[in-house]
N, C-alpha and C positions, 0 to 999 in steps of 0.2 A: 755715311754722314756727308751732307753737302755743305759747302761754304756759303755763308750768308753775310751780307753787308749790313751790320747792325750799327746803329748810332744811339748813344745814350745822351739824353737831354735832362737837365735839371730845371724844374718848373717852380718859379717863385710863388705860384698860386695854382690850385687845382683847376681853376677856371680857365687856365691856358690849355687844358686837355679836354677833348670832346667827351662828354658824359657817357654816351653810348659805347664809345671805344674803351674807356676805362672799365665800365661795368661789365663788359664782355669778358674781362679777365678775372672778375671777382666771383668766387663760389657763392651759390645761392644762400648758403647758411652763414654768411659773414656780412651782416648789415653794416657793421662799423667800418668796413673797407669800401663801401659804396661811395660813388662820387657825390651823391646827394648829401650824405652825412658829413664827409670830410669838407666839402665845399661850404656847408652850413656853418661848420666850426670856424672857418675863415671869415665868412660874411658877417657873422654875428659877434666877432671879436673874441671868441673863446681861445683862439691861438693867434699868435703874432708876436712882434718884437716886444711889446709891452709886457707880455707874460714870459718871454724867453723861449718861446716855441716858434721858430722861424721856418715856414714851409720851404722845403727843398725837395719836392716830390720827383721821383725818378721815373722817366719814361724811356723804354727801349723801343726803337723804331726800326722797321725794315722798310726802307723807302719812307712813305708817309704813314704807313700802317703801324699802329701801336701794338706791339707783340709782347710786351712785358711792362710791368709797372709796380711801383712800391711807394707807399706814403712814407715820407721821411721829413724829419724836423731837426733843425740845428738847435741845440739847447744852450742857453746862455746863463741860466740861473735855476734856482729851485722852485720858482713860482709856477703855479699851475700843476704841480705834482700831486699825485694821489697820496703819496707818502713823502713827507717833507724830510729832506736830508741836510738841513742847515747845519746840524752838529758835525756831520762829516765834512762839509764844505769849510767850516771854520777850523776844524782840525788840520785840514790840508793847508789852509792859508797860514796857520801858526808855524808850520814847518817850511814855509816858503814855496809851496807848490800851488799850482792852479788846478782847481777842481773841475772847472769848465774851460 
């Protein structure tokens, strides 16, 4: 195993990452991980602070080459969920805990 100088960067938008470089890391049978899909979610307002889905995509770089990537979102609330968890959030708040 050789030593590699890797740098991890957090991207506030997928548009900060070159589409071709991102897509080279995505298996062909995973269309929802492709740059076009994730970028469209941001461009068309499906994710963002107003829904509690703040993009914080991870890029791992060797020099300027993207060698690893992961879509990542910081969640601030239950909006935009496929399954709403408002009851769980309220229960946590009643006992003085933060759910998010």
